[in-house]
N, CA, C and O of each residue as an XYZ file, in Angstrom:
800
protein
N     -73.839    -21.741    -12.777
C     -73.355    -22.917    -13.510
C     -72.626    -22.524    -14.778
O     -71.649    -23.168    -15.159
N     -73.098    -21.460    -15.442
C     -72.483    -21.105    -16.718
C     -71.040    -20.637    -16.550
O     -70.272    -20.633    -17.513
N     -70.658    -20.231    -15.295
C     -69.286    -19.792    -15.063
C     -68.370    -20.948    -14.667
O     -67.149    -20.791    -14.637
N     -68.945    -22.088    -14.368
C     -68.138    -23.203    -13.861
C     -67.122    -23.690    -14.890
O     -66.047    -24.164    -14.522
N     -67.449    -23.577    -16.166
C     -66.519    -24.052    -17.189
C     -65.257    -23.191    -17.275
O     -64.258    -23.610    -17.859
N     -65.303    -21.978    -16.689
C     -64.134    -21.103    -16.709
C     -63.235    -21.298    -15.486
O     -62.090    -20.846    -15.467
N     -63.770    -21.981    -14.463
C     -63.026    -22.099    -13.214
C     -61.732    -22.881    -13.394
O     -60.679    -22.440    -12.932
N     -61.791    -24.033    -14.057
C     -60.590    -24.857    -14.215
C     -59.525    -24.161    -15.051
O     -58.364    -24.157    -14.643
N     -59.861    -23.560    -16.218
C     -58.821    -22.841    -16.984
C     -58.165    -21.714    -16.185
O     -56.952    -21.520    -16.264
N     -58.968    -20.973    -15.417
C     -58.416    -19.888    -14.599
C     -57.482    -20.448    -13.531
O     -56.403    -19.910    -13.286
N     -57.920    -21.548    -12.898
C     -57.095    -22.205    -11.887
C     -55.780    -22.685    -12.507
O     -54.716    -22.535    -11.907
N     -55.857    -23.258    -13.703
C     -54.666    -23.763    -14.393
C     -53.686    -22.633    -14.701
O     -52.476    -22.787    -14.532
N     -54.220    -21.496    -15.156
C     -53.373    -20.332    -15.445
C     -52.677    -19.851    -14.175
O     -51.491    -19.519    -14.199
N     -53.417    -19.814    -13.065
C     -52.835    -19.370    -11.796
C     -51.705    -20.291    -11.350
O     -50.674    -19.829    -10.861
N     -51.908    -21.595    -11.521
C     -50.873    -22.566    -11.147
C     -49.632    -22.384    -12.006
O     -48.512    -22.413    -11.497
N     -49.828    -22.196    -13.316
C     -48.703    -22.020    -14.232
C     -47.914    -20.754    -13.911
O     -46.684    -20.748    -13.971
N     -48.626    -19.690    -13.572
C     -47.953    -18.433    -13.206
C     -47.124    -18.628    -11.945
O     -45.989    -18.159    -11.864
N     -47.698    -19.330    -10.946
C     -46.975    -19.575     -9.705
C     -45.746    -20.448     -9.917
O     -44.760    -20.303     -9.194
N     -45.782    -21.339    -10.880
C     -44.626    -22.169    -11.195
C     -43.606    -21.414    -12.031
O     -42.403    -21.640    -11.907
N     -44.091    -20.513    -12.885
C     -43.202    -19.793    -13.798
C     -42.246    -18.865    -13.052
O     -41.062    -18.804    -13.382
N     -42.745    -18.146    -12.057
C     -41.931    -17.154    -11.352
C     -40.702    -17.781    -10.687
O     -39.584    -17.332    -10.939
N     -40.881    -18.824     -9.830
C     -39.673    -19.418     -9.238
C     -38.787    -20.120    -10.267
O     -37.565    -20.140    -10.125
N     -39.406    -20.699    -11.309
C     -38.614    -21.362    -12.351
C     -37.726    -20.353    -13.065
O     -36.567    -20.643    -13.360
N     -38.266    -19.166    -13.343
C     -37.484    -18.118    -14.006
C     -36.363    -17.622    -13.097
O     -35.259    -17.345    -13.567
N     -36.640    -17.508    -11.800
C     -35.612    -17.076    -10.862
C     -34.465    -18.082    -10.815
O     -33.295    -17.700    -10.805
N     -34.807    -19.361    -10.785
C     -33.784    -20.418    -10.775
C     -32.979    -20.389    -12.070
O     -31.755    -20.513    -12.055
N     -33.683    -20.222    -13.191
C     -33.015    -20.158    -14.497
C     -32.037    -18.991    -14.554
O     -30.904    -19.157    -15.004
N     -32.464    -17.804    -14.102
C     -31.594    -16.622    -14.119
C     -30.377    -16.815    -13.219
O     -29.261    -16.422    -13.560
N     -30.622    -17.434    -12.055
C     -29.534    -17.706    -11.110
C     -28.493    -18.620    -11.752
O     -27.297    -18.332    -11.707
N     -28.948    -19.721    -12.349
C     -28.028    -20.689    -12.954
C     -27.320    -20.103    -14.169
O     -26.136    -20.364    -14.382
N     -28.029    -19.321    -14.958
C     -27.420    -18.695    -16.135
C     -26.315    -17.732    -15.714
O     -25.245    -17.708    -16.322
N     -26.572    -16.941    -14.677
C     -25.566    -16.004    -14.171
C     -24.370    -16.755    -13.619
O     -23.228    -16.356    -13.844
N     -24.624    -17.844    -12.896
C     -23.558    -18.633    -12.288
C     -22.654    -19.264    -13.341
O     -21.453    -19.413    -13.120
N     -23.231    -19.636    -14.490
C     -22.469    -20.315    -15.540
C     -21.804    -19.321    -16.495
O     -20.646    -19.504    -16.871
N     -22.527    -18.274    -16.887
C     -22.015    -17.387    -17.940
C     -21.627    -15.991    -17.462
O     -21.061    -15.214    -18.231
N     -21.921    -15.661    -16.206
C     -21.617    -14.324    -15.707
C     -20.128    -14.070    -15.577
O     -19.343    -14.999    -15.388
N     -19.743    -12.801    -15.680
C     -18.337    -12.411    -15.522
C     -17.964    -12.455    -14.050
O     -18.746    -12.051    -13.189
N     -16.760    -12.950    -13.763
C     -16.298    -13.079    -12.386
C     -15.701    -11.762    -11.898
O     -14.852    -11.162    -12.556
N     -16.168    -11.331    -10.725
C     -15.570    -10.190    -10.034
C     -15.168    -10.641     -8.634
O     -15.884    -11.400     -7.981
N     -14.007    -10.159     -8.184
C     -13.533    -10.470     -6.837
C     -13.779     -9.243     -5.951
O     -13.165     -8.194     -6.147
N     -14.673     -9.384     -4.988
C     -14.980     -8.304     -4.059
C     -14.211     -8.538     -2.756
O     -14.508     -9.464     -2.002
N     -13.226     -7.689     -2.509
C     -12.415     -7.834     -1.303
C     -13.265     -7.533     -0.079
O     -13.969     -6.524     -0.028
N     -13.190     -8.429      0.914
C     -14.048     -8.288      2.099
C     -13.254     -7.789      3.292
O     -12.047     -8.002      3.401
N     -13.969     -7.122      4.178
C     -13.402     -6.713      5.457
C     -13.535     -7.885      6.427
O     -14.375     -8.763      6.229
N     -12.706     -7.903      7.478
C     -12.910     -8.925      8.518
C     -14.315     -8.797      9.089
O     -14.852     -7.694      9.185
N     -14.905     -9.913      9.463
C     -16.243     -9.879     10.046
C     -16.180     -9.201     11.405
O     -15.292     -9.484     12.209
N     -17.105     -8.328     11.649
C     -17.144     -7.567     12.897
C     -17.435     -8.499     14.073
O     -18.496     -9.123     14.104
N     -16.523     -8.609     15.037
C     -16.773     -9.498     16.186
C     -17.999     -9.093     16.995
O     -18.576     -9.919     17.702
N     -18.399     -7.833     16.897
C     -19.576     -7.379     17.638
C     -20.868     -7.785     16.947
O     -21.951     -7.687     17.523
N     -20.742     -8.244     15.702
C     -21.912     -8.637     14.938
C     -22.198    -10.107     15.218
O     -21.398    -10.954     14.820
N     -23.279    -10.446     15.871
C     -23.523    -11.839     16.262
C     -23.683    -12.759     15.056
O     -24.127    -12.345     13.985
N     -23.313    -14.003     15.262
C     -23.480    -15.010     14.220
C     -24.953    -15.175     13.883
O     -25.796    -15.249     14.777
N     -25.262    -15.232     12.593
C     -26.659    -15.174     12.160
C     -27.290    -16.547     11.887
O     -28.440    -16.594     11.450
N     -26.598    -17.650     12.121
C     -27.197    -18.948     11.848
C     -26.388    -19.728     10.828
O     -25.257    -20.132     11.098
N     -26.974    -19.937      9.650
C     -26.316    -20.764      8.642
C     -25.582    -19.938      7.599
O     -25.288    -20.447      6.517
N     -25.285    -18.712      7.884
C     -24.516    -17.908      6.935
C     -23.591    -16.949      7.663
O     -23.798    -16.620      8.831
N     -22.558    -16.507      6.940
C     -21.685    -15.469      7.460
C     -22.012    -14.177      6.720
O     -22.369    -14.199      5.542
N     -21.889    -13.060      7.417
C     -22.198    -11.754      6.835
C     -20.912    -11.164      6.281
O     -19.898    -11.109      6.976
N     -20.956    -10.723      5.033
C     -19.784    -10.154      4.378
C     -19.899     -8.632      4.300
O     -20.964     -8.089      4.006
N     -18.788     -7.963      4.566
C     -18.699     -6.512      4.400
C     -17.573     -6.250      3.408
O     -16.515     -6.874      3.487
N     -17.794     -5.346      2.493
C     -16.857     -5.151      1.393
C     -16.134     -3.808      1.480
O     -16.703     -2.802      1.903
N     -14.863     -3.817      1.067
C     -14.113     -2.570      1.030
C     -14.739     -1.606      0.027
O     -14.843     -0.409      0.295
N     -15.150     -2.117     -1.111
C     -15.778     -1.275     -2.128
C     -17.281     -1.191     -1.859
O     -18.082     -1.836     -2.536
N     -17.644     -0.396     -0.870
C     -19.059     -0.273     -0.519
C     -19.486      1.182     -0.349
O     -20.627      1.456      0.023
N     -18.576      2.114     -0.621
C     -18.906      3.537     -0.535
C     -18.504      4.228     -1.828
O     -17.499      3.890     -2.454
N     -19.321      5.206     -2.208
C     -18.989      5.976     -3.404
C     -19.265      7.454     -3.124
O     -20.378      7.817     -2.745
N     -18.249      8.308     -3.312
C     -18.436      9.739     -3.021
C     -19.389     10.397     -4.018
O     -19.335     10.121     -5.216
N     -20.249     11.258     -3.516
C     -21.184     11.990     -4.376
C     -21.119     13.477     -4.019
O     -20.904     13.837     -2.862
N     -21.305     14.323     -5.014
C     -21.265     15.766     -4.776
C     -22.636     16.310     -4.410
O     -22.769     17.435     -3.927
N     -23.654     15.490     -4.649
C     -25.038     15.931     -4.413
C     -25.796     14.914     -3.559
O     -26.679     14.229     -4.075
N     -25.474     14.798     -2.265
C     -26.104     13.766     -1.413
C     -27.617     13.899     -1.312
O     -28.304     12.908     -1.064
N     -28.148     15.099     -1.498
C     -29.598     15.291     -1.404
C     -30.353     14.637     -2.564
O     -31.572     14.472     -2.501
N     -29.624     14.266     -3.624
C     -30.262     13.618     -4.778
C     -30.439     12.115     -4.580
O     -31.033     11.439     -5.419
N     -29.917     11.594     -3.460
C     -29.972     10.155     -3.211
C     -30.753      9.900     -1.924
O     -30.800     10.755     -1.040
N     -31.366      8.718     -1.824
C     -32.185      8.399     -0.655
C     -31.839      7.021     -0.096
O     -31.483      6.107     -0.840
N     -31.947      6.887      1.213
C     -31.778      5.594      1.862
C     -32.817      4.613      1.323
O     -34.000      4.940      1.228
N     -32.365      3.405      0.970
C     -33.265      2.389      0.446
C     -33.494      2.475     -1.045
O     -34.162      1.613     -1.616
N     -32.957      3.493     -1.687
C     -33.148      3.681     -3.132
C     -32.452      2.576     -3.924
O     -31.329      2.187     -3.601
N     -33.121      2.074     -4.959
C     -32.499      1.100     -5.855
C     -31.552      1.828     -6.804
O     -31.898      2.862     -7.376
N     -30.359      1.274     -6.961
C     -29.368      1.888     -7.835
C     -28.669      0.807     -8.651
O     -28.847     -0.388     -8.414
N     -27.879      1.250     -9.608
C     -27.033      0.365    -10.391
C     -25.585      0.794    -10.146
O     -25.230      1.959    -10.327
N     -24.757     -0.168     -9.731
C     -23.354      0.105     -9.437
C     -22.513     -0.321    -10.630
O     -22.482     -1.499    -10.989
N     -21.829      0.641    -11.243
C     -20.950      0.353    -12.378
C     -19.643     -0.227    -11.847
O     -19.100      0.264    -10.857
N     -19.142     -1.263    -12.501
C     -17.976     -1.982    -11.999
C     -16.781     -1.915    -12.933
O     -16.921     -1.880    -14.155
N     -15.613     -1.896    -12.330
C     -14.356     -2.052    -13.052
C     -13.441     -2.871    -12.138
O     -13.886     -3.378    -11.108
N     -12.174     -3.001    -12.509
C     -11.225     -3.750    -11.687
C     -10.000     -2.894    -11.409
O      -9.563     -2.122    -12.262
N      -9.444     -3.036    -10.193
C      -8.226     -2.296     -9.879
C      -7.006     -3.064    -10.384
O      -7.144     -4.105    -11.027
N      -5.822     -2.551    -10.091
C      -4.583     -3.155    -10.592
C      -4.359     -4.557    -10.051
O      -3.643     -5.348    -10.666
N      -4.962     -4.880     -8.902
C      -4.801     -6.211     -8.309
C      -5.913     -7.177     -8.704
O      -5.946     -8.313     -8.231
N      -6.821     -6.731     -9.569
C      -7.891     -7.609    -10.039
C      -9.134     -7.630     -9.170
O     -10.016     -8.464     -9.373
N      -9.219     -6.721     -8.200
C     -10.400     -6.658     -7.343
C     -11.446     -5.707     -7.929
O     -11.120     -4.760     -8.645
N     -12.705     -5.986     -7.607
C     -13.800     -5.142     -8.076
C     -13.639     -3.721     -7.535
O     -13.239     -3.510     -6.391
N     -13.960     -2.766     -8.388
C     -13.876     -1.357     -8.025
C     -15.133     -0.661     -8.534
O     -15.600     -0.940     -9.639
N     -15.676      0.240     -7.731
C     -16.859      0.986     -8.151
C     -16.434      2.066     -9.137
O     -15.621      2.931     -8.812
N     -16.988      2.009    -10.339
C     -16.678      3.008    -11.363
C     -17.702      4.139    -11.361
O     -17.467      5.195    -11.948
N     -18.831      3.918    -10.704
C     -19.875      4.933    -10.648
C     -21.174      4.323    -10.168
O     -21.297      3.103    -10.060
N     -22.143      5.177     -9.881
C     -23.480      4.706     -9.529
C     -24.497      5.521    -10.316
O     -24.250      6.677    -10.660
N     -25.638      4.909    -10.595
C     -26.675      5.587    -11.357
C     -28.046      5.034    -10.975
O     -28.164      3.849    -10.665
N     -29.077      5.870    -10.992
C     -30.424      5.355    -10.724
C     -31.045      4.690    -11.942
O     -32.059      4.001    -11.824
N     -30.447      4.891    -13.110
C     -30.965      4.332    -14.357
C     -30.138      3.128    -14.799
O     -28.927      3.094    -14.585
N     -30.782      2.150    -15.410
C     -30.061      0.967    -15.893
C     -29.053      1.369    -16.958
O     -29.419      2.023    -17.935
N     -27.782      0.987    -16.787
C     -26.738      1.374    -17.742
C     -26.849      0.625    -19.070
O     -27.647     -0.301    -19.220
N     -26.037      1.047    -20.014
C     -25.964      0.367    -21.308
C     -25.439     -1.051    -21.106
O     -24.731     -1.327    -20.137
N     -25.785     -1.934    -22.014
C     -25.442     -3.349    -21.860
C     -23.946     -3.623    -21.986
O     -23.485     -4.694    -21.590
N     -23.177     -2.674    -22.530
C     -21.733     -2.910    -22.681
C     -20.953     -2.573    -21.409
O     -19.727     -2.684    -21.393
N     -21.642     -2.164    -20.349
C     -21.014     -1.823    -19.070
C     -21.388     -2.861    -18.026
O     -22.561     -3.201    -17.874
N     -20.377     -3.373    -17.297
C     -20.670     -4.306    -16.207
C     -21.250     -3.530    -15.030
O     -20.718     -2.493    -14.634
N     -22.334     -4.039    -14.482
C     -22.989     -3.367    -13.363
C     -23.763     -4.382    -12.538
O     -24.005     -5.506    -12.978
N     -24.148     -3.969    -11.333
C     -24.935     -4.827    -10.461
C     -26.029     -3.994     -9.806
O     -25.812     -2.837     -9.446
N     -27.202     -4.591     -9.656
C     -28.295     -3.923     -8.943
C     -27.982     -3.940     -7.448
O     -27.507     -4.940     -6.910
N     -28.257     -2.815     -6.790
C     -28.008     -2.726     -5.351
C     -28.969     -1.721     -4.739
O     -29.837     -1.179     -5.423
N     -28.807     -1.478     -3.449
C     -29.617     -0.471     -2.761
C     -28.710      0.415     -1.914
O     -27.623      0.006     -1.507
N     -29.168      1.614     -1.660
C     -28.426      2.525     -0.795
C     -28.761      2.194      0.662
O     -29.924      2.242      1.061
N     -27.742      1.859      1.449
C     -27.951      1.582      2.871
C     -28.175      2.882      3.631
O     -29.100      2.993      4.436
N     -27.320      3.860      3.366
C     -27.495      5.188      3.954
C     -26.547      6.165      3.266
O     -25.696      5.770      2.469
N     -26.708      7.445      3.590
C     -25.888      8.502      3.006
C     -24.994      9.078      4.099
O     -25.466      9.450      5.173
N     -23.699      9.146      3.809
C     -22.776      9.818      4.721
C     -22.767     11.296      4.355
O     -22.508     11.644      3.203
N     -23.039     12.152      5.297
C     -23.045     13.578      4.986
C     -22.129     14.362      5.916
O     -22.320     15.555      6.149
N     -21.133     13.662      6.438
C     -20.154     14.345      7.276
C     -18.769     14.112      6.678
O     -18.522     13.078      6.056
N     -17.883     15.057      6.864
C     -16.516     15.017      6.328
C     -16.524     14.886      4.806
O     -16.206     15.841      4.097
N     -16.883     13.718      4.310
C     -16.979     13.547      2.855
C     -18.325     12.914      2.534
O     -18.693     11.899      3.126
N     -19.051     13.500      1.614
C     -20.352     12.963      1.220
C     -20.155     11.661      0.454
O     -19.367     11.609     -0.491
N     -20.861     10.621      0.852
C     -20.727      9.335      0.176
C     -22.003      8.524      0.327
O     -22.714      8.617      1.327
N     -22.266      7.732     -0.691
C     -23.364      6.778     -0.661
C     -22.804      5.444     -0.188
O     -21.810      4.959     -0.729
N     -23.436      4.850      0.821
C     -23.022      3.532      1.316
C     -23.949      2.485      0.687
O     -25.171      2.550      0.816
N     -23.333      1.531      0.012
C     -24.066      0.593     -0.836
C     -24.317     -0.737     -0.126
O     -23.429     -1.273      0.536
N     -25.520     -1.255     -0.268
C     -25.872     -2.585      0.219
C     -25.990     -3.530     -0.964
O     -26.917     -3.412     -1.764
N     -25.062     -4.462     -1.081
C     -25.075     -5.413     -2.193
C     -26.034     -6.567     -1.904
O     -26.285     -6.884     -0.742
N     -26.568     -7.193     -2.945
C     -27.488     -8.325     -2.738
C     -26.778     -9.646     -2.425
O     -27.423    -10.685     -2.288
N     -25.453     -9.597     -2.313
C     -24.693    -10.832     -2.086
C     -23.833    -10.717     -0.827
O     -22.671    -11.125     -0.826
N     -24.397    -10.167      0.234
C     -23.618     -9.966      1.459
C     -23.777    -11.098      2.475
O     -23.321    -10.977      3.612
N     -24.418    -12.191      2.075
C     -24.548    -13.358      2.956
C     -24.033    -14.595      2.216
O     -24.398    -14.849      1.068
N     -23.184    -15.349      2.896
C     -22.683    -16.581      2.307
C     -23.163    -17.747      3.159
O     -22.761    -17.894      4.313
N     -24.025    -18.572      2.579
C     -24.640    -19.686      3.310
C     -23.716    -20.901      3.310
O     -23.123    -21.260      2.293
N     -23.616    -21.515      4.478
C     -22.795    -22.704      4.658
C     -23.515    -23.650      5.605
O     -24.517    -23.289      6.222
N     -22.987    -24.871      5.711
C     -23.468    -25.786      6.736
C     -23.252    -25.104      8.089
O     -22.191    -24.527      8.326
N     -24.233    -25.163      8.964
C     -24.219    -24.351     10.185
C     -22.961    -24.532     11.030
O     -22.398    -23.551     11.516
N     -22.515    -25.769     11.209
C     -21.323    -26.006     12.036
C     -20.086    -25.391     11.391
O     -19.208    -24.881     12.086
N     -20.016    -25.439     10.060
C     -18.866    -24.874      9.357
C     -18.931    -23.351      9.332
O     -17.899    -22.680      9.361
N     -20.128    -22.815      9.280
C     -20.278    -21.362      9.223
C     -19.729    -20.712     10.490
O     -19.127    -19.640     10.419
N     -19.924    -21.336     11.634
C     -19.398    -20.789     12.886
C     -17.875    -20.738     12.848
O     -17.270    -19.742     13.245
N     -17.256    -21.826     12.365
C     -15.795    -21.862     12.273
C     -15.302    -20.861     11.231
O     -14.261    -20.231     11.414
N     -16.039    -20.719     10.157
C     -15.644    -19.779      9.103
C     -15.672    -18.349      9.609
O     -14.801    -17.547      9.271
N     -16.664    -18.032     10.413
C     -16.762    -16.686     10.977
C     -15.541    -16.401     11.849
O     -14.944    -15.329     11.747
N     -15.167    -17.348     12.701
C     -13.991    -17.169     13.554
C     -12.735    -17.023     12.706
O     -11.850    -16.229     13.024
N     -12.666    -17.783     11.641
C     -11.501    -17.774     10.764
C     -11.314    -16.421     10.096
O     -10.196    -15.909     10.040
N     -12.389    -15.840      9.593
C     -12.269    -14.562      8.905
C     -12.044    -13.410      9.874
O     -11.598    -12.339      9.462
N     -12.344    -13.610     11.155
C     -12.030    -12.595     12.159
C     -10.545    -12.591     12.504
O      -9.963    -11.545     12.788
N      -9.945    -13.771     12.474
C      -8.616    -13.942     13.054
C      -7.532    -13.187     12.280
O      -6.672    -12.544     12.881
N      -7.573    -13.266     10.963
C      -6.668    -12.511     10.107
C      -5.184    -12.652     10.489
O      -4.574    -11.656     10.875
N      -4.581    -13.850     10.397
C      -3.150    -13.981     10.700
C      -2.297    -13.348      9.590
O      -2.805    -13.075      8.503
N      -1.005    -13.116      9.859
C      -0.142    -12.498      8.843
C      -0.016    -13.356      7.593
O      -0.007    -14.585      7.675
N       0.082    -12.709      6.436
C       0.360    -13.403      5.185
C       1.871    -13.402      4.962
O       2.555    -12.427      5.271
N       2.379    -14.511      4.421
C       3.818    -14.620      4.184
C       4.085    -15.033      2.740
O       3.251    -15.679      2.106
N       5.261    -14.652      2.223
C       5.653    -15.097      0.893
C       6.307    -16.471      0.993
O       6.347    -17.064      2.071
N       6.822    -16.981     -0.133
C       7.389    -18.333     -0.152
C       8.628    -18.447      0.723
O       8.984    -19.542      1.158
N       9.285    -17.322      0.983
C      10.472    -17.331      1.831
C      10.118    -17.208      3.319
O      10.999    -17.219      4.178
N       8.817    -17.092      3.609
C       8.378    -16.987      4.988
C       8.341    -15.572      5.530
O       8.047    -15.365      6.708
N       8.638    -14.591      4.680
C       8.625    -13.202      5.119
C       7.182    -12.693      5.184
O       6.367    -13.010      4.318
N       6.874    -11.907      6.214
C       5.525    -11.367      6.370
C       5.265    -10.302      5.314
O       6.031     -9.348      5.176
N       4.174    -10.476      4.571
C       3.799     -9.510      3.541
C       2.946     -8.401      4.130
O       3.181     -7.224      3.858
N       1.979     -8.760      4.916
C       1.132     -7.790      5.606
C       0.455     -8.508      6.767
O       0.731     -9.681      7.018
N      -0.398     -7.834      7.451
C      -0.991     -8.435      8.654
C      -2.405     -8.956      8.436
O      -3.146     -9.160      9.398
N      -2.783     -9.172      7.184
C      -4.125     -9.675      6.915
C      -4.108    -10.776      5.870
O      -3.235    -10.833      5.005
N      -5.106    -11.652      5.979
C      -5.320    -12.632      4.929
C      -5.936    -11.945      3.720
O      -6.512    -10.862      3.826
N      -5.805    -12.585      2.586
C      -6.494    -12.114      1.394
C      -7.853    -12.817      1.363
O      -7.947    -13.990      1.001
N      -8.884    -12.100      1.742
C     -10.234    -12.666      1.783
C     -11.096    -11.915      0.783
O     -11.188    -10.688      0.828
N     -11.724    -12.653     -0.114
C     -12.579    -11.994     -1.103
C     -13.724    -12.917     -1.516
O     -13.636    -14.141     -1.417
N     -14.791    -12.290     -1.979
C     -15.956    -13.020     -2.470
C     -15.863    -13.126     -3.986
O     -15.553    -12.148     -4.666
N     -16.130    -14.303     -4.505
C     -16.189    -14.517     -5.954
C     -17.645    -14.342     -6.372
O     -18.510    -15.123     -5.976
N     -17.908    -13.314     -7.174
C     -19.278    -12.972     -7.555
C     -19.395    -13.002     -9.077
O     -18.574    -12.422     -9.788
N     -20.412    -13.676     -9.554
C     -20.700    -13.708    -10.994
C     -21.725    -12.619    -11.313
O     -22.752    -12.509    -10.644
N     -21.438    -11.818    -12.340
C     -22.298    -10.702    -12.722
C     -22.758    -10.885    -14.164
O     -21.947    -11.136    -15.056
N     -24.068    -10.759    -14.386
C     -24.618    -10.838    -15.739
C     -25.829     -9.930    -15.842
O     -26.845    -10.169    -15.189
N     -25.728     -8.892    -16.657
C     -26.831     -7.961    -16.898
C     -27.452     -7.453    -15.594
O     -28.674     -7.394    -15.459
N     -26.610     -7.094    -14.655
C     -27.088     -6.523    -13.405
C     -27.390     -7.526    -12.311
O     -27.480     -7.163    -11.138
N     -27.549     -8.797    -12.690
C     -27.819     -9.841    -11.695
C     -26.492    -10.337    -11.121
O     -25.494    -10.417    -11.838
N     -26.481    -10.667     -9.838
C     -25.264    -11.117     -9.171
C     -25.517    -12.404     -8.414
O     -26.550    -12.562     -7.764
N     -24.561    -13.332     -8.502
C     -24.628    -14.587     -7.752
C     -23.302    -14.769     -7.021
O     -22.238    -14.770     -7.640
N     -23.373    -14.921     -5.713
C     -22.180    -15.164     -4.905
C     -21.776    -16.620     -5.060
O     -22.485    -17.528     -4.624
N     -20.624    -16.828     -5.690
C     -20.181    -18.190     -5.997
C     -19.386    -18.811     -4.853
O     -19.579    -19.981     -4.523
N     -18.495    -18.030     -4.252
C     -17.681    -18.582     -3.174
C     -17.005    -17.470     -2.397
O     -16.988    -16.315     -2.824
N     -16.449    -17.829     -1.251
C     -15.596    -16.927     -0.481
C     -14.227    -17.591     -0.401
O     -14.109    -18.760     -0.034
N     -13.199    -16.830     -0.749
C     -11.844    -17.370     -0.812
C     -10.972    -16.746      0.274
O     -11.070    -15.552      0.557
N     -10.113    -17.576      0.881
C      -9.129    -17.111      1.849
C      -7.756    -17.525      1.341
O      -7.430    -18.710      1.280
N      -6.960    -16.531      0.980
C      -5.636    -16.789      0.410
C      -5.705    -17.801     -0.739
O      -4.884    -18.714     -0.827
N      -6.693    -17.624     -1.612
C      -6.808    -18.452     -2.805
C      -7.458    -19.804     -2.595
O      -7.539    -20.596     -3.534
N      -7.922    -20.087     -1.392
C      -8.532    -21.381     -1.070
C      -9.986    -21.170     -0.657
O     -10.298    -20.215      0.055
N     -10.875    -22.059     -1.102
C     -12.282    -21.943     -0.726
C     -12.435    -22.017      0.784
O     -11.765    -22.806      1.450
N     -13.319    -21.192      1.314
C     -13.467    -21.103      2.764
C     -13.889    -22.437      3.381
O     -13.467    -22.756      4.493
N     -14.713    -23.222      2.680
C     -15.108    -24.537      3.202
C     -13.898    -25.457      3.345
O     -13.774    -26.201      4.318
N     -12.992    -25.389      2.337
C     -11.803    -26.240      2.371
C     -10.856    -25.835      3.498
O     -10.228    -26.683      4.132
N     -10.762    -24.512      3.740
C      -9.904    -24.031      4.832
C     -10.450    -24.513      6.167
O      -9.698    -24.997      7.013
N     -11.764    -24.380      6.356
C     -12.383    -24.815      7.610
C     -12.205    -26.318      7.805
O     -11.896    -26.775      8.905
N     -12.400    -27.081      6.737
C     -12.248    -28.541      6.809
C     -10.814    -28.926      7.161
O     -10.577    -29.805      7.990
N      -9.861    -28.250      6.514
C      -8.449    -28.550      6.776
C      -8.059    -28.212      8.216
O      -7.358    -28.984      8.869
N      -8.514    -27.059      8.706
C      -8.163    -26.633     10.047
C      -8.806    -27.539     11.100
O      -8.258    -27.714     12.188
N      -9.967    -28.114     10.777
C     -10.630    -29.029     11.720
C      -9.808    -30.301     11.931
O      -9.892    -30.941     12.980
N      -9.003    -30.662     10.910
C      -8.186    -31.875     10.996
C      -6.839    -31.623     11.675
O      -6.178    -32.552     12.141
N      -6.447    -30.344     11.720
C      -5.126    -30.025     12.280
C      -5.146    -30.090     13.807
O      -4.122    -29.852     14.448
């Protein structure tokens, strides 16, 4: 009986802790989405051999490998920090990788090593935490087909610029946290492209 008076306070603390964790995650997500720096991660076409996963499309990024001179110092599944910069076209570029959290004046994102390439050229293959873009299920199927198709891009005069669409993920980065904001196809949100094509 003498312990019964402690049961309710302990229960209350447990409830508050359980509420605090998801609340903090939501807060961090929203803060990153509002104040994080925008990076454009250029995506590869979705692999047709990769089956549709349900309510999301799987994104693969051009900037997903980083050459290393010492592959034995890195491990599959290892948590790393990817240092970011931008190329001449404004797309995200890997400036380096490190197992230690970088200084706050450097843009970076937390990631994991998917595997190590140890043939031809040694490289770390990076798994980003924003490689899935969730959509309404019916639209996600159409979006997957759309990003596979890759029709030619043309300038205002109708001349073909290259044989691929400009597809990239808009990612907000803040103190290592990343939030996938949208996927763009030739400057248009993927949902809007799918909606427009459904009407055509």
